[in-house]
N, C-alpha and C positions, 0 to 999 in steps of 0.2 A: 503493499500499499503506500509506503514513503518512497518508491521509486521517482525520481525527479521526471523521467520521460513520460511518466503514466497520464495521460489526460485524466481531468478533473471528473468529466463524466463518468469514466471507467471507476474511479475510485468511488464515486458515489454509487456505483452500481455494485461494487464488490462490497460497501458498506452495507447496502441495503439486502442483499442475498446470504451473505455469509457473516459478516462480522456483528450486525444488531441481533440475528437469532442465537447467536452464542452469548452476548452479553444478557439477552432476555430469557435464556433458558430456564422453564419452570417458574417463571417470576408473576405469571398469573396464577399460581397457586398459592403464592407467599402473600400474606397481607401488608402492603407497603403504607406507610404514612404518606402525607403530603410531602412532607420534607425529606423521606426516603426517594419518593419519586424525582423531586429536585435535585438530590444528589445523583441519580444515577443518570438523569439529563445533561447534569453539569459534567460528568464524567464521559457521556457520549460525545457532548461537545469538544471537550478536551482531546480526546482520541481522534476525532475528525482533524481539530487544528491540527494535531500533531503529523497526522497522515499527509496534510496538505501542505506541511511547513509554513502554517502561520502562527503568529504571536499565540501564546495561550491566553493573553489578556485582551484579544479581541473578542466581540460579542459573537456567540453562537447562533442566537436566535434568527438572524438575516442569513447565516450561513447554512442553516438546515433548511430554510424554505428555497434556497438559491439551488440547494444539492436535491432538494424533494425527498429530504429524510423525516420521517415522523416521529414526533415526541414519542417517549417511552409511555406515557399515560394512554395517547392514542393507541399504538401497538399492544398495550396490554388489554384494553378495553375492547381491540379487534379480536384478538385471541381469545376472549373468554365468549364473546359472543358468538364467534364462530370457530369453534375448536378442530 
């Protein structure tokens, strides 16, 4: 993921297909508080920024939208609704 020659769209696709499911493995069965979901969202943003070579202090909310990456809370709700 951190290979500099890899296109941003490819990194986004790799994140959505491989990395995010690994991060979220069985989290739909664990009761997470709102602060727990925020921590996982923050970790997801930090990992994405690392893979893109961005500063860890940059805001990740716009980055997630630009890369079409869903927030953790949305993915967990989706997994619960459609197992």
